C-alpha positions in Angstrom: 74.0 128.8 77.9 75.0 126.8 80.9 78.3 124.9 80.6 76.8 122.3 83.0 73.9 121.7 80.7 76.1 121.5 77.6 78.4 119.0 79.3 75.4 116.9 80.5 73.9 116.8 77.0 77.2 115.9 75.3 78.0 113.2 77.8 74.6 111.4 77.4 74.6 111.8 73.6 78.0 110.1 73.4 77.2 107.2 75.6 73.6 106.5 74.4 72.6 103.9 71.8 71.5 105.2 68.3 67.8 105.8 69.1 68.4 107.6 72.3 71.4 109.5 70.9 69.0 111.0 68.4 66.8 112.1 71.2 69.7 113.8 73.0 70.7 115.4 69.7 67.2 116.9 69.3 67.1 118.1 72.9 70.5 119.7 72.4 69.5 121.5 69.2 66.2 122.8 70.6 67.9 124.0 73.8 70.7 125.9 72.0 68.3 127.4 69.5 66.1 128.5 72.5 63.0 126.9 70.9 61.3 126.6 74.2 57.8 125.5 73.0 59.3 122.8 70.7 61.6 121.7 73.5 58.6 121.5 75.9 56.7 119.3 73.4 59.8 117.1 73.0 60.2 116.8 76.8 56.5 115.8 77.2 57.1 113.1 74.6 60.4 111.6 75.9 59.6 111.8 79.6 56.9 109.1 79.0 59.1 107.1 76.7 60.1 103.9 78.6 62.9 103.2 76.3 64.4 106.6 77.1 63.7 107.0 80.8 65.0 103.5 81.7 68.5 104.6 80.6 68.8 107.7 82.7 68.2 109.0 86.2 65.2 111.3 85.9 66.3 113.3 89.0 69.6 114.0 87.3 67.8 114.8 84.1 65.8 117.5 86.0 68.8 118.8 88.0 71.2 119.1 85.1 68.8 120.0 82.3 65.2 120.9 82.9 65.9 123.0 86.0 68.0 125.4 83.8 65.1 126.6 81.8 61.9 125.6 83.7 61.0 129.2 84.1 60.5 129.4 80.4 58.1 126.5 80.3 54.3 126.9 80.6 53.6 126.1 84.3 51.0 123.4 83.5 53.3 121.8 80.9 56.1 122.0 83.4 54.1 120.1 86.0 53.2 117.4 83.5 56.9 117.0 82.8 57.8 117.0 86.5 55.3 114.4 87.7 57.1 111.4 86.1 60.3 112.7 87.7 58.6 112.8 91.1 57.4 109.2 90.6 60.9 108.1 89.9 62.1 109.8 93.1 59.2 108.3 95.0 60.4 104.8 94.2 63.7 105.5 96.0 62.6 108.0 98.7 59.0 109.0 99.4 59.7 112.0 101.5 62.1 113.4 98.9 59.4 113.0 96.2 56.9 115.1 98.3 59.6 117.7 99.0 60.4 117.9 95.3 56.7 118.5 94.4 56.4 121.1 97.1 59.3 122.9 95.6 57.8 122.8 92.2 54.4 124.1 93.6 56.2 127.2 94.8 57.6 127.7 91.3 54.2 127.6 89.6 52.1 129.0 92.5 50.6 131.8 90.3 49.0 129.4 87.9 45.8 127.8 89.4 45.6 125.0 86.9 49.3 124.1 87.5 48.7 124.1 91.3 45.8 121.7 91.0 47.8 119.4 88.8 50.8 119.3 91.1 48.5 118.6 94.0 46.8 115.7 92.2 50.3 114.4 91.4 51.2 114.4 95.1 47.8 112.7 95.9 48.6 110.0 93.4 51.9 109.3 95.0 50.4 109.2 98.5 47.8 106.7 97.3 50.6 104.5 96.1 52.1 104.4 99.7 50.6 101.1 101.0 51.2 99.0 104.1 51.7 95.2 104.3 47.9 94.7 103.9 47.8 96.8 100.8 46.0 99.7 102.5 46.9 103.3 101.9 49.0 104.6 104.7 48.3 108.3 104.1 44.6 108.0 103.7 43.7 110.8 106.1 46.3 113.1 104.4 44.8 112.2 101.0 41.3 113.0 102.2 42.3 116.4 103.3 44.3 117.1 100.1 41.4 116.1 97.9 39.0 118.4 99.8 41.4 121.3 99.5 42.1 120.6 95.8 38.4 120.4 95.1 38.1 124.0 96.4 40.8 125.1 93.9 39.2 123.1 91.1 35.8 124.7 91.7 37.4 128.1 91.1 38.5 127.2 87.6 36.1 128.1 84.7 34.6 125.3 82.7 36.3 121.9 82.2 40.1 122.2 82.1 42.9 119.7 81.4 43.4 119.3 85.2 39.9 118.1 85.9 40.6 114.6 84.5 43.6 113.9 86.7 41.7 115.2 89.8 38.7 113.0 89.1 41.0 110.0 88.6 42.8 110.4 92.0 39.5 111.2 93.7 38.0 108.0 92.3 41.0 105.9 93.5 40.6 107.4 97.0 36.9 106.5 97.0 37.7 103.0 95.9 40.3 102.8 98.7 37.7 103.6 101.4 35.0 101.3 99.9 32.6 104.1 98.7 31.3 102.3 95.6 28.7 104.8 94.7 31.1 107.7 95.0 33.7 105.8 93.0 31.1 105.1 90.3 30.3 108.8 89.8 33.8 110.1 90.1 35.2 107.5 87.7 32.6 108.4 85.1 33.6 112.0 85.5 37.2 111.0 84.9 36.4 109.1 81.8 34.3 112.0 80.5 37.4 114.2 80.6 39.9 111.5 79.4 40.8 110.9 75.8 40.1 107.1 75.8 41.9 106.6 72.6 45.1 107.2 74.6 44.3 104.6 77.3 45.9 101.2 76.9 43.5 98.3 76.4 44.4 96.8 79.8 43.5 100.2 81.5 40.2 100.3 79.7 39.3 96.8 80.8 40.3 97.5 84.4 38.2 100.7 84.4 35.2 98.8 82.9 35.4 96.0 85.5 35.7 98.5 88.4 32.9 100.6 87.1 30.7 97.5 86.7 31.3 96.4 90.2 30.8 99.9 91.6 27.4 100.2 89.8 26.3 96.9 91.2 27.5 97.5 94.7 26.8 101.2 95.1 24.1 101.8 97.6 22.2 104.5 95.7 23.2 103.7 92.1 20.0 102.7 90.3 20.8 104.4 87.0 22.7 101.9 84.8 21.9 103.5 81.5 24.8 105.9 81.5 27.3 103.1 82.0 25.7 100.8 79.5 25.9 103.5 76.9 29.6 104.2 77.7 32.2 103.0 75.2 34.4 101.8 78.0 32.3 98.6 78.3 33.2 97.6 74.8 36.7 96.7 76.1 35.2 93.7 77.8 33.8 92.2 74.6 35.5 88.9 73.9 37.0 88.7 77.4 36.3 86.5 80.4 34.6 89.5 82.1 32.0 89.9 79.3 29.4 88.6 81.8 29.6 91.9 83.7 27.9 93.6 80.7 25.2 91.0 80.7 24.6 91.3 84.5 24.4 95.1 84.2 21.7 94.7 81.5 19.9 92.3 83.8 19.9 94.9 86.6 18.8 97.7 84.3 15.8 95.6 83.3 15.2 94.3 86.8 15.5 90.7 85.4 16.3 88.3 88.3 16.2 85.3 86.0 19.0 86.7 83.9 21.0 87.7 87.0 20.8 84.2 88.3 21.9 82.7 85.0 25.3 84.3 85.6 25.5 83.3 89.3 28.5 80.9 88.6 30.5 83.8 87.2 29.7 86.6 89.7 29.9 84.3 92.7 33.7 83.8 91.9 34.3 87.4 93.0 34.3 87.9 96.8 33.1 91.5 96.6 29.9 90.3 94.8 29.4 87.0 96.6 29.7 88.7 100.1 27.1 91.3 99.1 24.6 88.8 97.5 21.7 90.1 99.7 22.4 93.7 98.7 22.5 92.7 95.0 19.2 90.8 95.2 17.4 93.6 97.0 18.7 96.1 94.5 17.6 94.2 91.5 14.1 93.7 93.1 13.8 97.4 93.5 14.8 97.9 89.9 12.2 95.3 88.9 9.5 97.4 90.6 10.8 100.5 88.7 10.7 98.6 85.5 7.1 97.5 86.0 6.0 101.0 86.6 8.0 102.4 83.7 6.6 99.9 81.3 2.9 100.6 82.1 0.7 103.0 80.2 -0.2 106.2 82.2 -3.8 104.9 82.5 -2.7 101.7 84.2 -0.7 102.9 87.1 -2.3 100.5 89.6 -0.1 97.4 90.0 -1.2 94.4 92.0 0.8 92.9 94.7 0.7 89.6 92.8 2.4 91.1 89.7 5.1 92.7 91.8 5.7 89.5 93.8 6.0 87.5 90.5 8.4 90.0 88.9 10.5 90.4 92.0 10.4 86.7 93.0 9.3 87.4 96.6 6.4 86.2 98.8 3.2 88.2 98.7 3.7 89.4 102.3 7.0 91.0 101.4 5.7 93.2 98.6 4.6 96.1 100.8 8.1 96.3 102.4 9.7 96.3 99.0 7.5 99.2 97.8 8.1 101.1 101.1 11.9 100.8 100.5 11.5 102.1 96.9 9.4 105.0 98.3 11.9 105.8 101.0 14.8 105.8 98.6 13.0 108.2 96.2 13.0 105.7 93.4 9.3 106.0 92.9 6.3 108.1 94.2 2.9 106.8 94.8 0.6 105.1 97.4 -0.2 101.6 98.7 -3.8 100.2 99.0 -3.3 97.5 101.6 -7.0 96.4 101.4 -7.1 95.9 97.7 -3.4 94.9 97.6 -2.6 97.5 94.9 0.2 100.0 94.4 -0.3 103.2 92.5 2.9 104.5 91.0 2.7 108.2 90.0 6.4 108.9 89.3 9.6 106.9 88.6 13.1 108.4 89.2 14.4 109.6 85.8 17.3 107.5 84.4 19.1 106.9 81.2 17.2 104.3 79.2 18.5 101.4 77.3 17.6 101.0 73.5 15.0 98.3 74.5 13.4 100.7 77.1 13.4 103.5 74.5 11.7 101.2 72.0 9.0 100.3 74.6 8.4 104.0 75.4 8.2 104.7 71.6 5.5 102.0 71.4 3.5 103.7 74.2 3.9 107.1 72.6 2.7 105.6 69.4 -0.4 104.2 71.1 -1.0 107.6 72.8 -0.8 109.4 69.4 -3.3 106.9 68.0 -5.7 107.7 70.8 -5.3 111.5 70.2 -5.9 111.0 66.5 -9.0 108.9 67.3 -10.3 111.7 69.5 -9.5 114.3 66.9 -11.5 112.3 64.3 -14.5 112.0 66.7 -14.5 115.8 67.3 -14.1 116.5 63.6 -16.9 114.2 62.6 -19.3 115.6 65.2 -18.2 119.2 65.1 -21.1 120.3 62.7 -23.7 118.8 65.0 -22.1 120.4 68.1 -21.9 123.9 66.4 -25.5 123.6 65.1 -26.9 122.9 68.6 -25.0 125.9 70.0 
């Protein structure tokens, strides 16, 4: 075993407080016994222990300890251990951090998952590089790296441990460039890969707020059911941002009255206040979808007056609203300008809320009753029909 490693471990064990001294003792024992798997597990644990890493220089920790046996560590596990080290270096010297990760990438280059993970680690650091106006300095580099990493990710079979970190940095990039719809979809993918029990409550609340805003502001996001059914929203219960959940339900139901009830809350946020026209147009389109969804199949004709009342617009603006819904692919159908009727034949599929499912259940129940009634008529008159033939 390396004398340098031994000296480093002994020195830190002797100068550390009791708790950290125990950590150094365990690291020393595992290293000298060559229990590489157990040592890897211990490193994953301590490298994210604030009480431990605040007492050492992580770059020295790597140079004098991890570097000695990194070739014995699973490549992906090595990258997970290295990324906190790179973040520590980044705080002092950005270029050194990127050079450090590039060196590690060469070490693990034969493992595709590890390569993807080290790339996402570098993307994460570049997204942290901001100018005086809090804008990402390396945004073009980040874009190129995300595109290149996506190609590598697509080559991996199934969903792997590196998918979550990729979706996370990709969503942060999309938020940075103001792509609300893209952020919404990518953030949901990230949460679908992440073990949410390991997320701090503050992180859950932040994700819930950002997702709520992205759903409201995303140009082509009209399916709110998936988010409303997501457990991340529960983190807003009992907080000042609880209104976001209520506004999302209002949008999902196309309920302008409910949306306006929360005007005082959402108007406090510049992103929502500045896009008021977009929000109102969006909820009106959703109100049209909700009207069509709630009607029995035999009653697909909807009057202009009904649409105007639900969407709270003038009668002469109904046709334009329906045309926008048709052009966006939210509904299919036709407009009878003479009779002032709209015939909706199809509504874009979406995840339904419990209330919408209940309403659909009632319609299915009514349909079953009609079928049973027709069956009874046929059964009662079958003898007469058969006799005549």
